[in-house]
Structure formats: C-alpha cells, structure tokens
BALOBA-1460 file (C-alpha; in Angstrom, 3 decimals):
// residues 222
<rec num="1" residu="m" x="-6.751" y="19.811" z="-9.262"/>
<rec num="2" residu="a" x="-3.085" y="20.611" z="-9.022"/>
<rec num="3" residu="a" x="-0.860" y="18.306" z="-10.417"/>
<rec num="4" residu="p" x="2.126" y="16.538" z="-8.095"/>
<rec num="5" residu="t" x="5.567" y="18.410" z="-8.442"/>
<rec num="6" residu="y" x="8.990" y="17.919" z="-7.934"/>
<rec num="7" residu="d" x="9.091" y="20.189" z="-5.040"/>
<rec num="8" residu="l" x="9.757" y="18.374" z="-1.845"/>
<rec num="9" residu="e" x="12.495" y="15.959" z="-3.814"/>
<rec num="10" residu="r" x="14.171" y="19.479" z="-4.736"/>
<rec num="11" residu="e" x="14.311" y="20.404" z="-1.170"/>
<rec num="12" residu="l" x="15.407" y="17.002" z="0.079"/>
<rec num="13" residu="r" x="18.333" y="17.455" z="-2.437"/>
<rec num="14" residu="a" x="19.223" y="20.721" z="-1.856"/>
<rec num="15" residu="d" x="19.483" y="19.409" z="1.900"/>
<rec num="16" residu="g" x="22.042" y="16.517" z="0.731"/>
<rec num="17" residu="a" x="20.003" y="13.852" z="-0.363"/>
<rec num="18" residu="v" x="21.224" y="11.620" z="-3.855"/>
<rec num="19" residu="c" x="18.187" y="9.601" z="-4.380"/>
<rec num="20" residu="v" x="14.614" y="10.311" z="-3.244"/>
<rec num="21" residu="a" x="12.530" y="7.553" z="-2.996"/>
<rec num="22" residu="g" x="8.486" y="8.218" z="-2.549"/>
<rec num="23" residu="v" x="6.623" y="5.456" z="-0.988"/>
<rec num="24" residu="d" x="3.031" y="4.728" z="-0.676"/>
<rec num="25" residu="e" x="0.745" y="1.426" z="0.528"/>
<rec num="26" residu="v" x="-2.400" y="0.205" z="-0.155"/>
<rec num="27" residu="g" x="-4.474" y="-2.509" z="1.416"/>
<rec num="28" residu="r" x="-3.867" y="-1.141" z="4.956"/>
<rec num="29" residu="g" x="-7.871" y="-1.214" z="5.831"/>
<rec num="30" residu="a" x="-8.958" y="-4.553" z="3.916"/>
<rec num="31" residu="w" x="-10.041" y="-7.551" z="5.882"/>
<rec num="32" residu="a" x="-8.203" y="-10.017" z="3.620"/>
<rec num="33" residu="g" x="-4.749" y="-9.754" z="1.415"/>
<rec num="34" residu="p" x="-1.589" y="-8.365" z="1.894"/>
<rec num="35" residu="v" x="-0.380" y="-4.797" z="2.834"/>
<rec num="36" residu="v" x="1.321" y="-3.114" z="-0.248"/>
<rec num="37" residu="v" x="3.796" y="-0.849" z="-0.372"/>
<rec num="38" residu="c" x="5.729" y="0.492" z="-3.684"/>
<rec num="39" residu="a" x="9.052" y="2.723" z="-3.207"/>
<rec num="40" residu="a" x="9.713" y="4.699" z="-6.637"/>
<rec num="41" residu="v" x="12.134" y="6.879" z="-7.855"/>
<rec num="42" residu="a" x="11.390" y="9.762" z="-10.335"/>
<rec num="43" residu="d" x="13.955" y="10.511" z="-13.003"/>
<rec num="44" residu="g" x="13.308" y="14.383" z="-12.804"/>
<rec num="45" residu="t" x="11.363" y="14.411" z="-16.124"/>
<rec num="46" residu="p" x="7.765" y="15.337" z="-16.721"/>
<rec num="47" residu="p" x="5.533" y="12.755" z="-15.468"/>
<rec num="48" residu="p" x="2.745" y="10.777" z="-17.490"/>
<rec num="49" residu="e" x="0.211" y="13.119" z="-18.136"/>
<rec num="50" residu="g" x="-2.442" y="12.892" z="-15.456"/>
<rec num="51" residu="l" x="-0.523" y="11.264" z="-12.912"/>
<rec num="52" residu="t" x="-1.710" y="11.637" z="-9.313"/>
<rec num="53" residu="d" x="-3.313" y="9.796" z="-6.541"/>
<rec num="54" residu="s" x="-4.226" y="6.441" z="-7.674"/>
<rec num="55" residu="k" x="-7.567" y="6.967" z="-5.804"/>
<rec num="56" residu="r" x="-8.303" y="9.845" z="-8.166"/>
<rec num="57" residu="i" x="-7.925" y="7.602" z="-11.304"/>
<rec num="58" residu="a" x="-10.596" y="5.777" z="-12.520"/>
<rec num="59" residu="r" x="-9.531" y="2.022" z="-12.335"/>
<rec num="60" residu="q" x="-9.185" y="1.164" z="-16.178"/>
<rec num="61" residu="r" x="-7.505" y="4.390" z="-16.336"/>
<rec num="62" residu="r" x="-5.256" y="3.746" z="-13.697"/>
<rec num="63" residu="t" x="-4.270" y="0.296" z="-15.174"/>
<rec num="64" residu="a" x="-3.176" y="2.209" z="-18.171"/>
<rec num="65" residu="m" x="-1.510" y="4.515" z="-16.033"/>
<rec num="66" residu="a" x="0.779" y="2.050" z="-14.377"/>
<rec num="67" residu="e" x="2.049" y="0.957" z="-17.600"/>
<rec num="68" residu="q" x="3.243" y="4.441" z="-18.426"/>
<rec num="69" residu="v" x="4.548" y="4.910" z="-15.047"/>
<rec num="70" residu="r" x="6.475" y="1.716" z="-15.070"/>
<rec num="71" residu="e" x="8.277" y="2.500" z="-18.066"/>
<rec num="72" residu="w" x="8.711" y="6.262" z="-16.962"/>
<rec num="73" residu="v" x="10.281" y="5.830" z="-13.207"/>
<rec num="74" residu="r" x="13.959" y="5.547" z="-12.991"/>
<rec num="75" residu="d" x="13.571" y="2.529" z="-10.709"/>
<rec num="76" residu="h" x="10.526" y="1.181" z="-8.309"/>
<rec num="77" residu="a" x="10.034" y="-1.755" z="-6.361"/>
<rec num="78" residu="i" x="7.417" y="-3.527" z="-4.325"/>
<rec num="79" residu="g" x="7.221" y="-4.884" z="-1.052"/>
<rec num="80" residu="s" x="4.289" y="-6.461" z="0.835"/>
<rec num="81" residu="a" x="3.427" y="-8.289" z="3.937"/>
<rec num="82" residu="d" x="0.799" y="-11.173" z="4.197"/>
<rec num="83" residu="p" x="-2.128" y="-11.594" z="6.085"/>
<rec num="84" residu="g" x="-0.029" y="-13.818" z="8.519"/>
<rec num="85" residu="e" x="2.618" y="-10.999" z="9.042"/>
<rec num="86" residu="i" x="-0.027" y="-8.533" z="9.661"/>
<rec num="87" residu="d" x="-1.381" y="-10.929" z="12.556"/>
<rec num="88" residu="e" x="1.758" y="-11.489" z="14.278"/>
<rec num="89" residu="l" x="2.891" y="-8.176" z="14.097"/>
<rec num="90" residu="g" x="0.617" y="-5.413" z="13.851"/>
<rec num="91" residu="m" x="-0.313" y="-3.123" z="10.972"/>
<rec num="92" residu="t" x="2.675" y="-0.712" z="11.995"/>
<rec num="93" residu="r" x="5.231" y="-3.449" z="12.027"/>
<rec num="94" residu="a" x="3.936" y="-5.057" z="8.849"/>
<rec num="95" residu="l" x="3.790" y="-1.550" z="7.016"/>
<rec num="96" residu="r" x="7.425" y="-1.418" z="8.006"/>
<rec num="97" residu="l" x="8.388" y="-4.637" z="6.815"/>
<rec num="98" residu="a" x="6.920" y="-4.289" z="3.465"/>
<rec num="99" residu="a" x="8.028" y="-0.863" z="3.114"/>
<rec num="100" residu="t" x="11.522" y="-2.317" z="3.795"/>
<rec num="101" residu="r" x="11.244" y="-5.084" z="1.667"/>
<rec num="102" residu="a" x="10.486" y="-2.453" z="-1.127"/>
<rec num="103" residu="l" x="13.293" y="0.159" z="-0.549"/>
<rec num="104" residu="e" x="15.967" y="-2.736" z="-0.232"/>
<rec num="105" residu="r" x="15.172" y="-3.565" z="-3.672"/>
<rec num="106" residu="l" x="15.988" y="-0.143" z="-5.003"/>
<rec num="107" residu="a" x="19.270" y="0.667" z="-6.256"/>
<rec num="108" residu="p" x="20.912" y="2.732" z="-5.277"/>
<rec num="109" residu="t" x="19.361" y="2.523" z="-1.681"/>
<rec num="110" residu="p" x="17.584" y="5.466" z="-1.052"/>
<rec num="111" residu="d" x="19.266" y="8.451" z="1.388"/>
<rec num="112" residu="a" x="15.722" y="9.977" z="1.868"/>
<rec num="113" residu="v" x="12.240" y="8.697" z="1.795"/>
<rec num="114" residu="v" x="8.859" y="10.871" z="1.112"/>
<rec num="115" residu="l" x="5.991" y="9.051" z="2.995"/>
<rec num="116" residu="d" x="2.569" y="9.698" z="2.472"/>
<rec num="117" residu="g" x="0.598" y="10.723" z="5.637"/>
<rec num="118" residu="k" x="1.617" y="12.140" z="9.069"/>
<rec num="119" residu="h" x="3.036" y="8.659" z="10.751"/>
<rec num="120" residu="d" x="6.221" y="7.398" z="10.314"/>
<rec num="121" residu="y" x="6.133" y="4.066" z="10.177"/>
<rec num="122" residu="l" x="9.597" y="3.363" z="8.751"/>
<rec num="123" residu="g" x="11.966" y="5.478" z="11.198"/>
<rec num="124" residu="a" x="15.828" y="4.632" z="11.590"/>
<rec num="125" residu="p" x="18.068" y="3.975" z="9.810"/>
<rec num="126" residu="w" x="15.736" y="5.596" z="7.015"/>
<rec num="127" residu="r" x="15.735" y="9.516" z="6.641"/>
<rec num="128" residu="v" x="11.951" y="10.195" z="6.416"/>
<rec num="129" residu="r" x="10.004" y="12.978" z="5.581"/>
<rec num="130" residu="t" x="6.393" y="12.524" z="5.918"/>
<rec num="131" residu="r" x="3.449" y="14.540" z="4.107"/>
<rec num="132" residu="i" x="-0.053" y="14.379" z="4.326"/>
<rec num="133" residu="q" x="-1.471" y="14.118" z="0.724"/>
<rec num="134" residu="a" x="2.103" y="13.121" z="-0.714"/>
<rec num="135" residu="d" x="0.469" y="10.852" z="-2.955"/>
<rec num="136" residu="s" x="-1.198" y="13.950" z="-4.815"/>
<rec num="137" residu="s" x="1.369" y="16.529" z="-4.373"/>
<rec num="138" residu="c" x="4.574" y="14.820" z="-4.910"/>
<rec num="139" residu="v" x="5.528" y="12.981" z="-8.022"/>
<rec num="140" residu="a" x="7.588" y="10.004" z="-6.522"/>
<rec num="141" residu="v" x="4.647" y="9.272" z="-3.964"/>
<rec num="142" residu="a" x="2.036" y="9.506" z="-6.817"/>
<rec num="143" residu="a" x="3.804" y="7.173" z="-8.813"/>
<rec num="144" residu="a" x="4.224" y="4.568" z="-5.807"/>
<rec num="145" residu="s" x="0.493" y="5.186" z="-5.253"/>
<rec num="146" residu="v" x="-0.556" y="3.922" z="-8.744"/>
<rec num="147" residu="l" x="2.062" y="1.111" z="-8.718"/>
<rec num="148" residu="a" x="1.141" y="0.126" z="-5.440"/>
<rec num="149" residu="k" x="-2.622" y="0.073" z="-6.275"/>
<rec num="150" residu="v" x="-2.505" y="-1.848" z="-9.377"/>
<rec num="151" residu="h" x="-0.085" y="-4.260" z="-8.216"/>
<rec num="152" residu="r" x="-2.694" y="-5.217" z="-5.147"/>
<rec num="153" residu="d" x="-5.536" y="-5.215" z="-7.166"/>
<rec num="154" residu="a" x="-3.954" y="-7.784" z="-9.664"/>
<rec num="155" residu="f" x="-3.224" y="-9.940" z="-7.061"/>
<rec num="156" residu="m" x="-6.665" y="-10.053" z="-5.237"/>
<rec num="157" residu="a" x="-8.262" y="-10.514" z="-8.448"/>
<rec num="158" residu="g" x="-6.043" y="-13.524" z="-8.898"/>
<rec num="159" residu="l" x="-7.630" y="-15.172" z="-5.724"/>
<rec num="160" residu="h" x="-10.864" y="-14.927" z="-7.368"/>
<rec num="161" residu="p" x="-11.198" y="-18.268" z="-9.299"/>
<rec num="162" residu="d" x="-10.286" y="-20.444" z="-6.026"/>
<rec num="163" residu="f" x="-12.486" y="-17.737" z="-3.565"/>
<rec num="164" residu="p" x="-15.460" y="-17.273" z="-6.150"/>
<rec num="165" residu="d" x="-18.253" y="-15.965" z="-3.634"/>
<rec num="166" residu="y" x="-16.142" y="-13.161" z="-1.848"/>
<rec num="167" residu="g" x="-15.653" y="-11.057" z="-5.042"/>
<rec num="168" residu="f" x="-11.974" y="-10.220" z="-4.351"/>
<rec num="169" residu="d" x="-12.006" y="-9.370" z="-7.897"/>
<rec num="170" residu="t" x="-14.123" y="-6.257" z="-7.405"/>
<rec num="171" residu="c" x="-14.048" y="-5.340" z="-3.519"/>
<rec num="172" residu="v" x="-10.080" y="-6.607" z="-3.375"/>
<rec num="173" residu="g" x="-10.658" y="-7.483" z="0.058"/>
<rec num="174" residu="y" x="-12.386" y="-4.634" z="1.286"/>
<rec num="175" residu="p" x="-15.789" y="-4.997" z="3.189"/>
<rec num="176" residu="s" x="-18.364" y="-4.980" z="0.348"/>
<rec num="177" residu="p" x="-21.714" y="-6.651" z="0.787"/>
<rec num="178" residu="v" x="-20.614" y="-9.780" z="-1.444"/>
<rec num="179" residu="h" x="-17.714" y="-10.050" z="0.678"/>
<rec num="180" residu="r" x="-19.804" y="-9.908" z="3.931"/>
<rec num="181" residu="a" x="-21.969" y="-12.312" z="2.792"/>
<rec num="182" residu="a" x="-19.549" y="-14.800" z="2.050"/>
<rec num="183" residu="l" x="-18.122" y="-14.524" z="5.379"/>
<rec num="184" residu="a" x="-20.945" y="-15.075" z="7.128"/>
<rec num="185" residu="e" x="-21.975" y="-17.853" z="5.082"/>
<rec num="186" residu="r" x="-18.514" y="-19.364" z="4.510"/>
<rec num="187" residu="g" x="-16.115" y="-17.645" z="7.292"/>
<rec num="188" residu="p" x="-12.855" y="-16.645" z="6.359"/>
<rec num="189" residu="t" x="-10.126" y="-18.146" z="3.811"/>
<rec num="190" residu="p" x="-6.699" y="-18.410" z="4.166"/>
<rec num="191" residu="h" x="-6.115" y="-14.814" z="2.872"/>
<rec num="192" residu="h" x="-8.063" y="-13.284" z="5.899"/>
<rec num="193" residu="r" x="-6.609" y="-11.313" z="8.527"/>
<rec num="194" residu="m" x="-7.547" y="-13.029" z="11.651"/>
<rec num="195" residu="t" x="-6.696" y="-10.726" z="14.353"/>
<rec num="196" residu="w" x="-9.213" y="-8.223" z="13.225"/>
<rec num="197" residu="s" x="-12.731" y="-7.244" z="14.743"/>
<rec num="198" residu="y" x="-15.064" y="-8.132" z="11.675"/>
<rec num="199" residu="l" x="-14.998" y="-11.524" z="13.310"/>
<rec num="200" residu="d" x="-16.637" y="-10.562" z="16.294"/>
<rec num="201" residu="d" x="-19.680" y="-9.961" z="14.056"/>
<rec num="202" residu="l" x="-19.759" y="-13.658" z="12.770"/>
<rec num="203" residu="p" x="-21.093" y="-15.625" z="15.414"/>
<rec num="204" residu="e" x="-20.301" y="-19.113" z="13.708"/>
<rec num="205" residu="w" x="-16.564" y="-18.131" z="12.967"/>
<rec num="206" residu="r" x="-15.593" y="-15.548" z="15.960"/>
<rec num="207" residu="h" x="-13.984" y="-18.792" z="17.709"/>
<rec num="208" residu="l" x="-11.331" y="-18.396" z="15.012"/>
<rec num="209" residu="r" x="-10.121" y="-14.550" z="15.947"/>
<rec num="210" residu="k" x="-6.661" y="-14.898" z="16.941"/>
<rec num="211" residu="p" x="-5.417" y="-11.992" z="19.852"/>
<rec num="212" residu="r" x="-4.222" y="-9.130" z="18.300"/>
<rec num="213" residu="p" x="-0.433" y="-8.081" z="18.904"/>
<rec num="214" residu="d" x="1.210" y="-5.858" z="21.144"/>
<rec num="215" residu="p" x="-0.290" y="-2.459" z="20.749"/>
<rec num="216" residu="g" x="3.307" y="-1.086" z="19.865"/>
<rec num="217" residu="g" x="2.436" y="-2.587" z="16.480"/>
<rec num="218" residu="q" x="-0.881" y="-0.925" z="15.434"/>
<rec num="219" residu="l" x="-1.326" y="2.352" z="13.768"/>
<rec num="220" residu="p" x="-4.556" y="4.021" z="13.089"/>
<rec num="221" residu="l" x="-6.613" y="2.562" z="10.045"/>
<rec num="222" residu="l" x="-7.489" y="6.241" z="9.381"/>
C-alpha cells in the first residue's frame, strides 16, 4: 500500500495556493451522533510512519497515530453538525456547515482545499479540489481522516454511560446488532437522526420520524 504524498499539495501551490488544507469527514452513514469534519494543514515534513486513511488503521493504533498527527501538523481544526442540524438541513448542507466551521478555525484561512471523494459539498467561496481516495493518497487529507475519526469515536464513547444499551462505545452510532436491538426496544435517543429511514422498520417508533428536508440538502451516503 503506497503511502500518502505531497503531490497534490505541491500541484496546488504551483498553481498559486499558499495554504492548502486537507479535509475529510466521518459519521455520514451513522444513525446516531454528529457528522464530524477535520481540516488539516501539513507542514511539509515527512508524516508519522504509517499514516493513511483512518479506516485502514486498527482502532488502538489509530488513537496513538492521532496523537502523533496532532503534534506534527502545522494546524488543524474540527467542525461538526449535530443530529438536529442534519435533520433540519440534510446531509449535504450539514457537511458544508461542519466543514466551514473547521476551515474557519484555521489560521491562516486556506486558499485551497483538498476534499476526499468526488462530491464538492463545500462550493464557493472555497477553492476546492476533489480527489477520490485522497484520504490514502494525500498527506493532509490522511491526517484529517485520522483526526476526524478519533475525535468522533471519543465523542460517541462519551455517550455510552448515559445510553449503555446502544453500544455507542463500539458501534459509534452505526447500525450494529446491539444498536438495532436497543432501538427496537427503547426507541431513539436525543442523539439519533430522526429523518432517517431506519425508523420505518421500528413499528413502535416510526411515528417519531420527521419529514426529510428539501432534496437539495441530500448527498448519497455511499
């Protein structure tokens, strides 16, 4: 597996960008919890050994990697959109909100953004370059991938003491068997997304489902 490189950052800098941020998100397909976006700016030096897409790093190793990445990056920031905002805005607009919150916390404000995937959910005024699998090929996006994942996992684990039956410490809001069973028996928590179709399969709770927002706010989950 090839390590991520600075190739895309160099290309954007050669085209006039001074500060290039890598952006990645986590939590888009979960049933509960926020969608989290990290924006990271690499410092041009070699990244921590083993840095790559967070999904390719074992959980324990990922936590240790995040500590190394925080010390190594020049700057990084986290932005999120909570379940209420996702329900109100739809996923595309919620992602834009979370990413904007992250990017606006960087100093200086980036003049180019590398976005993992093929969908530009940011748009103007940001100068965006999308790249499929940028989280494994672009150094700054790989850093953002790890930091976003570890941040969200820790947030979801923090919900576990209040909602122990849902397995948030392990499933982090995704539809595991434990999570599904708790939903069927106890219904959604305040941290669940209430416009999502999983509620249609819960006869006792489907009346709680809220109408979806305008389709302009939606983005395919996969």
